[in-house]
Wavefront OBJ file of the C-alpha trace (Angstrom):
o trace
v 1.140 2.714 24.984
v -1.509 2.766 22.244
v -4.297 0.206 22.395
v -4.262 -2.337 19.553
v -6.797 -1.775 16.761
v -9.834 -4.046 16.885
v -12.239 -5.022 14.081
v -15.166 -2.606 13.952
v -17.727 -5.305 14.750
v -15.763 -6.319 17.862
v -15.483 -2.809 19.340
v -17.433 -1.942 22.451
v -20.356 0.228 21.397
v -22.622 2.956 22.684
v -25.882 4.285 21.266
v -25.671 7.808 19.933
v -28.199 8.996 22.535
v -25.957 7.634 25.314
v -22.984 9.451 23.808
v -24.933 12.677 23.772
v -26.272 12.325 27.291
v -23.242 10.740 29.003
v -20.222 12.256 27.266
v -17.975 11.944 30.335
v -18.630 8.188 30.557
v -17.933 7.818 26.842
v -14.610 9.659 27.131
v -13.536 7.429 30.032
v -14.492 4.299 28.066
v -12.484 5.445 25.026
v -9.483 6.248 27.199
v -9.720 2.843 28.868
v -10.342 0.728 25.764
v -8.686 2.837 23.057
v -11.709 3.058 20.767
v -15.497 2.933 20.841
v -18.084 2.290 18.128
v -21.011 4.731 18.109
v -24.228 3.158 16.846
v -27.499 4.555 15.602
v -30.331 2.022 15.212
v -27.828 -0.833 15.761
v -25.625 0.346 12.862
v -22.093 1.549 13.537
v -21.905 5.114 12.253
v -18.542 6.216 13.634
v -15.647 5.157 15.794
v -14.088 7.297 18.505
v -10.335 6.843 18.964
v -7.828 8.133 21.436
v -5.437 10.743 20.083
v -2.603 8.201 20.362
v -4.466 5.611 18.276
v -5.266 8.246 15.661
v -1.621 9.355 15.519
v -0.541 5.715 15.140
v -2.878 5.373 12.154
v -1.481 8.562 10.619
v 2.085 7.321 11.110
v 1.250 3.970 9.517
v -0.396 5.602 6.510
v 2.577 7.935 6.131
v 5.036 5.007 6.153
v 2.948 3.085 3.624
v 2.737 6.115 1.323
v 6.501 6.648 1.546
v 7.136 2.987 0.694
v 4.694 3.140 -2.203
v 6.352 6.302 -3.555
v 9.781 4.684 -3.278
v 8.625 1.615 -5.208
v 6.944 3.736 -7.882
v 10.092 5.862 -8.231
v 12.197 2.710 -8.639
v 9.856 1.329 -11.308
v 9.832 4.691 -13.053
v 13.642 4.740 -13.140
v 13.702 1.213 -14.591
v 11.173 2.221 -17.237
v 13.148 5.329 -18.180
v 16.344 3.274 -18.501
v 14.633 0.718 -20.744
v 13.028 3.452 -22.826
v 16.409 5.126 -23.300
v 17.824 1.851 -24.652
v 14.900 1.507 -27.046
v 15.256 5.102 -28.221
v 18.954 4.681 -28.977
v 19.456 5.349 -32.726
v 21.276 2.024 -33.132
v 18.378 0.068 -31.623
v 16.308 0.360 -34.786
v 19.033 -1.229 -36.897
v 19.625 -4.021 -34.382
v 15.905 -4.749 -34.247
v 15.641 -4.850 -38.059
v 18.537 -7.297 -38.308
v 17.092 -9.454 -35.557
v 13.706 -9.656 -37.284
v 15.337 -10.223 -40.694
v 17.249 -13.244 -39.316
v 13.912 -15.013 -38.750
v 15.353 -17.115 -35.935
v 18.575 -18.111 -37.713
v 21.880 -17.423 -35.998
v 24.798 -15.853 -37.898
v 27.227 -18.327 -36.348
v 26.736 -21.938 -35.408
v 26.294 -22.370 -31.664
v 29.138 -23.855 -29.679
v 27.916 -26.971 -27.933
v 30.846 -27.371 -25.533
v 33.295 -30.150 -24.710
v 30.758 -32.604 -23.294
v 28.617 -32.618 -26.432
l 1 2 3 4 5 6 7 8 9 10 11 12 13 14 15 16 17 18 19 20 21 22 23 24 25 26 27 28 29 30 31 32 33 34 35 36 37 38 39 40 41 42 43 44 45 46 47 48 49 50 51 52 53 54 55 56 57 58 59 60 61 62 63 64 65 66 67 68 69 70 71 72 73 74 75 76 77 78 79 80 81 82 83 84 85 86 87 88 89 90 91 92 93 94 95 96 97 98 99 100 101 102 103 104 105 106 107 108 109 110 111 112 113 114 115
């Protein structure tokens, strides 16, 4: 099971000199906790992740990109359909007659039985 992702400021941390000098301890800590922030002068410079956590991030990004592409494709199809309607040769005439009517209807509206 992959360890849950933790905010960068809440990660356990090691100084870069400790990472360099005690690599085996660092590897064990990453395997135990899932990730480790590496600091230099009290500033987080990088985060070490297990291979499983990294793969989980890649999978998540891939799913999000696929969803985004699907939504963009759907919007693109809707746009193309609307554009096709607007480019119909009869659309120009219908638009001219609509604008020429200046808000007046050709027929009186039917109010219904309860009116």
